[in-house]
N, C-alpha and C positions, 0 to 999 in steps of 0.2 A: 709683528702685530703691535698696533698702537695701544696705549693705556686704555683709551676709550673702547677699543675692540676687545681688550681683555675683560673689561667690566661688562660689556654687553654679552660676551661669551659666558661669564660667570652667572649672570642673571638668567640667560637662556637655559643654562644647565639646571639652575634652581627651579625655574619655571617647569621644565620637563619633569624633574624629580617630584615636585609638589603635585603635578597632575597625576603622576603614577601613584603617589601615596593616596590621594583622594579616590582614585579608581580602585585601589586595593581595599580601602575602607568600604566602598560601595559594594564590591564583590563579597566581602566578608558578611555584610548585612543580608545579602541575597541567599547565602548559604544557610542562614539560620531559619528555623521554623517561623512561619508568619504569626504575628501576634500584635497586640495593640502596641503602638509606638510608645516607648518609654525611654527614660534616660538610662535604663539598664541594658539597652540593646547594644550588641557588639559595635555596630557602625558608630553609634554615638560615643561609646566609650573610647574606641580606637581614635576616632577623629578628634574628639574634644580633649581627651586626657593624654594622648600620645602624639598624634600627628601635628595638630596645630601648634602646641607649645614647642615642639621640635622645629617646626617651620619658622616660628618667631625667632628662636635662637639661631637658626641657620642664617636668616636674613641679617640679624644684628652682627653675627660673626663676619659675614661678608663686608658689611659696612666698616666694622672695626679694623679688619685686615687691610682693606683697600685704602681707608683714610690714612692709616699709618704710612703706607707706601706712597700715597699722594703727597703727604707732608714732606717726606724725604725727597720726592721728585721735585717739588716746588722749592725746597731748600737748595738743591743743586742747581736748578734752573735759574733761580734768582741770586745765587751766590750769597745766601743769607747766613749770618753769623749764628743766629739762634736756631735751635731745633725745637720741634714740638715738645720734646721731653723737658725743655727749659720753661715751659709755660705752665702756669697754675690755672686750675679751673675746678668747677664743681664735680666734673666727671670726665672721662676720656673723650666722649663725644664733644663736650663743650671745649675741651682743650684743643682738639683738632680744628674745630670751627674757629675758635679764637686765633689760633696760629695762622690758619689760612686767610682770615679776613684782616687781622691786625698786623701780623709779621710779614706774610707773603703778599698782603694787600690785594687779595682777590676780591672782585665784586661778585657777591653771591646773592644779592637781593632777589633776583628772579626765582631762585630756588629756596627762598625762605620758608614757604609752605612745606616743602619736602624736608627741610631741616627740622621744622616743628614736628612733623610726623615722626621723623627718626628719633626725636627726643621722647615722644610718646612710646615708640617701639622700645626704646631703652628702658623706660619705666616698667613696661609690661614684662620685658625680658628679665629685668632684675627681680620682679616679683616671682617669676617662674623659677629662676635659679636660686635665689636666696631665701625664698619663703615657700617653696613647693607649690607655687600658684595661689597661695593664700595671701590676701591683701590685709596688711595691718590696718586696724580701725582708723588710724590717723591719715592713711592714704586713700581710703575708700572713695571719698567724694571726688578727689582728683582723678582716680583711675576710672570711675564710672562715667566721667565726662568724655572719655576717649571714644570716638566713633568706632564701632565694631567690637567694643569690649563691654561685656555685661558681667554681672555678679550672680553667683548662686551661693547664698550665704556669704562666706568670706572668700570663696573660690573664684578666680578670674575665669571668665568664659570668653573664648576667642572666636569671632565669626570668620568665615572664609574671606569675607571682604577685607578684614583687617590684614590678613596674610597677603592678599594680592595687592592691596594699597601699599603695604610696607615694601614689597618687592619693587613696585613701580616708583615709589618715592626714593628708594635706595638707588635705583638706576638713574633717576633724574639728577639727584644730588651729586652722586659720584661722577657721572659724565660731565656735569657742569664744572666740577672741580678739576677734572682731567683736562678739559678744554679751555680753562681760564688762562 
């Protein structure tokens, strides 16, 4: 199995898993008594507070795992002296991208929009992991600009579209790196 096929398989597995989770949330909402739709309904709670944040973290974990492997692959392929571990950057995603474009000299301009989306994914994931989904006031304006992300007071709200866009951009970026 090629690296690209491995990435496509991972993405397909996440896609299937996410569809099952969304279906489960829908089923949970159908088992509850009918009432006026509010943010207190089980489907809303499960999807917004458990499922979508978990999906965001899963997509970012895939990106982080695969990019480290891809950096090692390109190091061996190009017989490069430096490893991505030797590179400094603002965060791991920036380090991987810097390594791939500067050290491994990959041309990734065609997938720059995907990289930009992954950078937004990283920011949202960090808010979920490090702040329990609450956005610090100094980051609010920046986070609110991300398509598919809204705020409820200080809490990040993730739209289904953000999850699917993140998975698609992860696939595009990772496959481009694998095929470069």
